[in-house]
PLY file of the C-alpha trace (Angstrom):
ply
format ascii 1.0
element vertex 377
property float x
property float y
property float z
element edge 376
property int vertex1
property int vertex2
end_header
21.55 124.56 85.65
18.99 125.71 88.22
21.79 125.77 90.82
23.93 128.04 88.64
25.73 125.63 86.32
26.41 127.29 82.96
26.30 124.24 80.69
23.20 122.70 79.13
24.00 119.27 77.70
22.40 117.74 74.63
20.68 115.03 76.68
18.94 117.65 78.81
17.15 119.27 75.87
13.68 118.01 74.95
13.27 120.11 71.80
14.78 123.03 69.89
12.25 125.45 68.43
12.95 127.83 65.58
16.09 127.48 63.52
19.05 128.71 65.61
22.39 128.66 63.84
25.72 127.64 65.38
26.90 130.40 67.69
23.50 132.11 67.93
22.01 133.39 71.16
19.14 131.22 72.37
16.78 131.19 75.33
16.47 128.13 77.55
13.07 127.42 79.06
11.63 124.80 81.38
9.02 122.25 80.31
6.35 124.64 81.60
7.71 127.52 79.52
9.45 129.38 82.34
12.52 131.36 81.23
15.69 129.79 82.66
18.56 131.53 80.92
20.13 132.87 77.74
23.30 131.61 76.11
25.26 130.55 73.05
24.09 127.59 70.98
26.19 124.91 69.30
24.36 121.95 67.72
27.71 120.18 67.11
28.80 120.03 70.75
27.69 117.84 73.65
27.41 121.15 75.50
24.52 122.52 73.43
24.16 125.82 75.27
26.71 127.77 77.32
24.70 130.14 79.44
25.69 133.79 79.75
22.91 134.91 82.07
19.95 133.61 84.06
18.17 136.94 83.58
15.99 138.09 80.68
18.43 140.78 79.56
19.92 141.98 76.30
23.23 140.38 75.27
24.58 143.47 73.58
27.79 145.52 73.59
27.15 147.00 77.06
26.60 143.46 78.38
29.93 142.19 77.03
31.77 145.33 78.11
30.27 144.98 81.57
31.38 141.36 81.94
34.92 142.15 80.78
35.11 145.19 83.05
33.96 143.08 85.99
36.61 140.45 85.25
39.39 143.05 85.04
38.21 144.75 88.24
38.61 141.48 90.14
42.21 141.11 88.93
43.00 144.62 90.10
41.86 143.56 93.57
43.44 140.11 93.85
46.59 140.15 91.69
49.68 142.02 92.84
53.41 142.22 92.13
53.36 140.52 88.72
53.07 141.42 85.05
51.40 138.10 84.17
47.84 137.18 85.09
44.67 135.58 83.83
42.25 138.36 82.97
39.33 136.15 81.92
38.78 132.63 83.24
35.84 131.38 81.19
32.99 130.11 83.31
34.63 131.50 86.45
33.99 134.97 85.03
30.57 134.09 83.56
32.13 134.16 80.08
32.02 130.46 79.19
34.62 129.31 76.70
36.76 132.47 76.80
40.30 132.56 78.23
42.46 135.69 78.23
45.93 135.94 79.78
48.02 139.08 80.02
51.80 139.01 79.68
53.08 142.58 80.08
51.52 144.48 77.13
50.51 141.36 75.16
47.19 139.54 75.55
46.75 135.87 74.65
43.21 134.72 73.89
41.67 131.28 73.67
38.11 131.04 72.35
37.28 127.45 73.27
33.58 127.58 72.41
31.96 128.29 69.06
29.89 131.22 70.30
32.97 132.99 71.67
34.96 132.21 68.54
32.31 133.94 66.40
32.70 137.09 68.53
36.48 137.10 68.97
37.19 140.18 66.82
35.03 142.62 68.72
35.80 141.00 72.07
39.42 141.70 71.13
38.59 145.34 70.39
36.95 145.71 73.79
39.90 144.08 75.54
42.47 146.35 73.90
40.33 149.37 74.81
40.03 148.26 78.44
43.63 147.15 78.97
45.70 149.28 76.62
47.44 146.13 75.38
49.48 146.48 72.19
48.48 143.17 70.61
46.35 140.04 70.99
47.68 136.61 70.09
45.31 133.69 69.49
46.20 130.28 70.92
43.47 128.38 69.16
45.38 125.10 69.26
43.60 123.50 72.24
42.19 120.09 71.43
38.85 121.02 73.00
38.16 123.29 70.00
37.73 120.24 67.80
34.84 119.13 70.05
33.17 122.42 69.14
33.75 121.91 65.40
36.38 124.66 65.37
39.70 124.71 63.52
43.11 124.57 65.18
45.29 127.64 64.54
47.65 130.21 66.08
48.41 133.80 65.15
47.79 137.46 65.89
44.22 138.69 66.14
45.26 142.33 66.52
48.49 144.32 66.49
52.05 143.08 66.26
54.39 141.96 69.02
57.30 139.65 69.72
55.99 136.21 70.70
58.50 135.86 73.55
57.73 138.27 76.38
59.57 138.97 79.64
57.37 138.96 82.74
57.98 139.35 86.44
56.62 137.52 89.50
57.82 139.42 92.51
61.55 139.88 92.05
61.85 136.90 89.67
61.96 137.37 85.91
60.78 134.87 83.33
60.35 134.51 79.58
56.97 133.51 78.15
56.83 131.97 74.69
53.20 132.53 73.72
53.60 130.78 70.37
55.21 127.51 71.46
54.75 127.35 75.24
52.17 125.12 76.90
48.61 126.44 77.23
48.93 130.19 76.57
52.66 130.18 77.35
52.76 130.31 81.17
51.08 128.76 84.20
49.61 131.72 86.06
47.51 129.31 88.12
50.56 128.20 90.14
51.85 131.71 90.89
50.71 131.86 94.52
51.73 128.25 95.14
55.22 129.07 93.87
55.44 131.86 96.43
54.16 129.60 99.22
56.74 126.93 98.35
59.51 129.53 98.13
58.79 130.67 101.68
60.14 127.28 102.85
63.29 127.50 100.76
65.82 129.60 102.73
68.92 127.47 103.29
67.31 124.42 101.66
68.56 121.89 99.15
65.65 121.65 96.72
64.55 118.97 94.27
62.09 120.24 91.65
60.45 117.32 89.83
58.59 117.88 86.53
60.23 121.30 86.67
59.22 122.34 83.11
60.82 125.80 82.71
61.89 125.99 86.35
59.46 128.52 87.82
59.09 126.86 91.25
62.84 126.41 91.59
63.72 129.93 90.47
61.39 131.37 93.08
62.91 129.04 95.70
66.42 130.13 94.72
65.48 133.81 94.91
64.18 133.16 98.42
67.48 131.72 99.63
67.67 128.05 98.62
71.23 126.71 98.63
70.84 124.44 95.60
68.18 123.53 93.05
68.08 120.32 91.04
65.35 120.40 88.38
64.22 117.26 86.58
62.15 117.15 83.41
61.84 114.92 80.35
61.67 117.86 77.89
64.99 119.18 76.60
63.24 122.29 75.25
61.69 123.09 78.63
65.03 122.60 80.37
66.72 124.94 77.91
64.25 127.63 78.93
64.79 126.78 82.61
68.52 127.43 82.15
67.71 130.75 80.47
65.58 131.65 83.48
68.43 130.78 85.84
70.76 133.02 83.82
68.18 135.81 83.65
67.91 135.82 87.44
71.63 135.44 88.15
71.11 131.97 89.62
73.06 129.74 87.24
75.49 128.77 90.00
72.62 127.52 92.20
70.28 125.90 89.68
71.16 122.65 87.91
68.86 120.88 85.44
68.79 117.30 84.26
66.81 115.66 81.46
65.21 112.62 83.06
62.06 110.53 83.42
60.95 111.22 86.99
59.61 107.70 87.53
63.05 106.29 86.73
65.22 109.03 88.23
63.64 109.28 91.69
64.51 105.66 92.61
68.05 106.24 91.31
68.46 109.29 93.55
67.19 107.29 96.50
69.67 104.47 95.87
72.49 107.03 95.64
71.58 108.34 99.07
70.52 111.80 97.87
68.47 113.76 100.40
66.68 117.10 100.21
65.04 119.64 102.49
62.30 120.57 100.02
60.85 118.47 97.20
58.39 120.00 94.72
56.17 117.79 92.55
54.32 119.65 89.77
53.49 116.97 87.19
51.38 117.43 84.06
47.83 116.11 84.16
48.07 112.33 84.57
44.34 111.83 83.88
42.90 113.22 80.64
39.58 111.45 81.27
37.64 109.84 84.09
38.65 106.39 82.84
42.31 107.29 83.29
41.88 108.28 86.95
42.89 104.90 88.52
46.13 104.77 86.53
46.76 108.44 87.32
46.35 107.79 91.05
48.90 104.99 90.81
51.31 107.48 89.25
50.65 110.06 91.96
51.23 107.44 94.64
54.57 106.43 93.14
56.02 109.93 92.84
54.82 110.99 96.28
56.23 107.85 97.88
59.62 108.42 96.23
59.61 112.10 97.15
58.93 111.32 100.81
61.83 108.88 100.90
64.14 111.54 99.49
63.31 114.08 102.20
65.37 114.61 105.31
63.33 114.24 108.53
61.23 117.36 108.94
61.63 118.29 105.28
58.81 119.71 103.19
56.91 118.25 100.25
54.93 120.48 97.88
52.79 118.14 95.81
50.40 119.23 93.07
47.83 117.80 90.68
46.18 119.67 87.81
44.11 116.62 86.78
40.45 117.64 86.95
39.43 113.97 86.89
41.37 113.29 90.10
39.43 114.76 93.02
41.06 116.31 96.05
39.77 113.55 98.41
41.11 110.83 96.09
44.47 112.59 95.78
44.69 112.97 99.56
43.93 109.29 100.13
46.65 108.44 97.62
49.15 110.64 99.47
48.24 108.92 102.74
48.82 105.52 101.12
52.19 106.73 99.85
53.13 107.91 103.35
52.11 104.57 104.85
54.14 102.59 102.31
57.11 104.93 102.74
56.78 104.50 106.53
56.56 108.27 107.01
54.52 110.55 109.22
53.04 113.56 107.46
51.46 116.72 108.72
49.59 119.26 106.61
50.91 122.80 106.52
48.53 124.02 103.82
45.97 122.74 101.33
45.92 125.14 98.39
44.32 125.53 94.96
44.73 127.69 91.86
45.66 131.36 92.00
43.02 133.95 92.75
42.83 135.10 89.13
41.32 131.65 88.39
38.11 132.01 90.43
36.07 128.84 90.80
32.33 129.10 90.23
30.64 127.43 93.21
28.02 125.69 91.07
30.64 124.37 88.63
33.23 122.03 90.15
34.81 121.92 86.67
36.23 125.40 87.30
38.29 124.25 90.31
40.91 121.76 89.17
44.29 122.50 90.78
45.25 120.78 94.04
48.36 121.67 96.01
49.35 120.24 99.39
52.26 121.55 101.43
53.35 118.83 103.84
56.02 118.24 106.43
57.42 114.71 106.40
59.05 112.80 109.26
0 1
1 2
2 3
3 4
4 5
5 6
6 7
7 8
8 9
9 10
10 11
11 12
12 13
13 14
14 15
15 16
16 17
17 18
18 19
19 20
20 21
21 22
22 23
23 24
24 25
25 26
26 27
27 28
28 29
29 30
30 31
31 32
32 33
33 34
34 35
35 36
36 37
37 38
38 39
39 40
40 41
41 42
42 43
43 44
44 45
45 46
46 47
47 48
48 49
49 50
50 51
51 52
52 53
53 54
54 55
55 56
56 57
57 58
58 59
59 60
60 61
61 62
62 63
63 64
64 65
65 66
66 67
67 68
68 69
69 70
70 71
71 72
72 73
73 74
74 75
75 76
76 77
77 78
78 79
79 80
80 81
81 82
82 83
83 84
84 85
85 86
86 87
87 88
88 89
89 90
90 91
91 92
92 93
93 94
94 95
95 96
96 97
97 98
98 99
99 100
100 101
101 102
102 103
103 104
104 105
105 106
106 107
107 108
108 109
109 110
110 111
111 112
112 113
113 114
114 115
115 116
116 117
117 118
118 119
119 120
120 121
121 122
122 123
123 124
124 125
125 126
126 127
127 128
128 129
129 130
130 131
131 132
132 133
133 134
134 135
135 136
136 137
137 138
138 139
139 140
140 141
141 142
142 143
143 144
144 145
145 146
146 147
147 148
148 149
149 150
150 151
151 152
152 153
153 154
154 155
155 156
156 157
157 158
158 159
159 160
160 161
161 162
162 163
163 164
164 165
165 166
166 167
167 168
168 169
169 170
170 171
171 172
172 173
173 174
174 175
175 176
176 177
177 178
178 179
179 180
180 181
181 182
182 183
183 184
184 185
185 186
186 187
187 188
188 189
189 190
190 191
191 192
192 193
193 194
194 195
195 196
196 197
197 198
198 199
199 200
200 201
201 202
202 203
203 204
204 205
205 206
206 207
207 208
208 209
209 210
210 211
211 212
212 213
213 214
214 215
215 216
216 217
217 218
218 219
219 220
220 221
221 222
222 223
223 224
224 225
225 226
226 227
227 228
228 229
229 230
230 231
231 232
232 233
233 234
234 235
235 236
236 237
237 238
238 239
239 240
240 241
241 242
242 243
243 244
244 245
245 246
246 247
247 248
248 249
249 250
250 251
251 252
252 253
253 254
254 255
255 256
256 257
257 258
258 259
259 260
260 261
261 262
262 263
263 264
264 265
265 266
266 267
267 268
268 269
269 270
270 271
271 272
272 273
273 274
274 275
275 276
276 277
277 278
278 279
279 280
280 281
281 282
282 283
283 284
284 285
285 286
286 287
287 288
288 289
289 290
290 291
291 292
292 293
293 294
294 295
295 296
296 297
297 298
298 299
299 300
300 301
301 302
302 303
303 304
304 305
305 306
306 307
307 308
308 309
309 310
310 311
311 312
312 313
313 314
314 315
315 316
316 317
317 318
318 319
319 320
320 321
321 322
322 323
323 324
324 325
325 326
326 327
327 328
328 329
329 330
330 331
331 332
332 333
333 334
334 335
335 336
336 337
337 338
338 339
339 340
340 341
341 342
342 343
343 344
344 345
345 346
346 347
347 348
348 349
349 350
350 351
351 352
352 353
353 354
354 355
355 356
356 357
357 358
358 359
359 360
360 361
361 362
362 363
363 364
364 365
365 366
366 367
367 368
368 369
369 370
370 371
371 372
372 373
373 374
374 375
375 376
C-alpha cells in the first residue's frame, strides 16, 4: 500500500475501530496512527479496503466528478478512430472496482466492488452528464461480484437502448451485444493489437485461432488479406463473426469453422495447410495461480502448432489474457515451443493492452494482456 497499491487485505489489518458498515468510507492508519489513505470498506471480502486516495481529502461529489473527468480526459488523448472504448478501468483510473465501456451512445457499467455498487446510481448520473450517453446498461454478472457478497444481475440502470450496438474501429464495423456478449460485450483491450496484426496482412493467407466474433480477421481482411480462416468452438460466436464479415463486405474472403483448436491445428498440419499469418487469441487458460502450469502447457501446444503451420518468414501474433501467467513465463513457453518445432523466431513487437486500459505501476494486477508479434523461420 505504501508504494501505491490500492488494496488492503484482511490479513494486513490489525483492528477495525468504530462500526463501519459495508460500503462505508473508512480511513486506514499505520500502527503509529499515521494517516495512510481513505477508501471503501467491505467486511465480507478478502480485500477489506479499496483505497480511493492517499490524501486526507473529502470523498464528495466534486471528488467523484473529478476522477471521472480525469478518466475521460485521458481517453480523449489516447483513443482515436473508434466508437468503442473503455472510459473507466477500475484501479488504473484510481476508481477501484468500477468498469465503464462506451459503445457509441450506450455505456456499459460493471460495479465489481461493494462500495462502487452502493454508489452506482449517482455515478451513472455523473457519467451521463459528462458523456451525453443515452443509456447505461449494467453487466453485473461477473463472478467476482459474489466474492464481494453482491448479487448477479443484468439490466438498464438508466435510459433505454437496443442491446446490440454497431461500433467502428477504423474502417471496420462490428456489432456489440452488451446483454449476451463476453465481459461487457466487446474486447476493447485488443483494439491496438488488432491494428498491429492487420498491418502484416496485405496479400496474406490468415489463420485466426480462437477467433470468437472475428475481430482480428476482419481487420486483417480490411487491410488486404487474401483469405481468412477463423476457428472457434462456439457456434454463437461464429454466427456473429459471419455477420461481421457480411457487414464489412468480406464474406467472400472470410470463412469460419466450428472446431476445437487443440484438435484442429494438428489436422491442418497433416493436411499440409500453410499460412502467412497466424493469430492466436485464446481465452484465459489460467483462472488461478494453481492453474498456471496446465495453462502454460496449453500455450506451448498452440504456439508449437501455429509455428509449424507458418510458411518460412511468416508472422505469428500470439496473445495471453491470463493474469496468472506472467510475461516472462509466457515468453519461455514460446521459446520452448519454437525449439520443439525446430523453428527460429525473431521478435517484431512485444505489446500489451490498449491505451484505454492504463496499468497502475504499483499494481501488477492492472496489466494482464500479453501480445507478441513474431516472425518465424
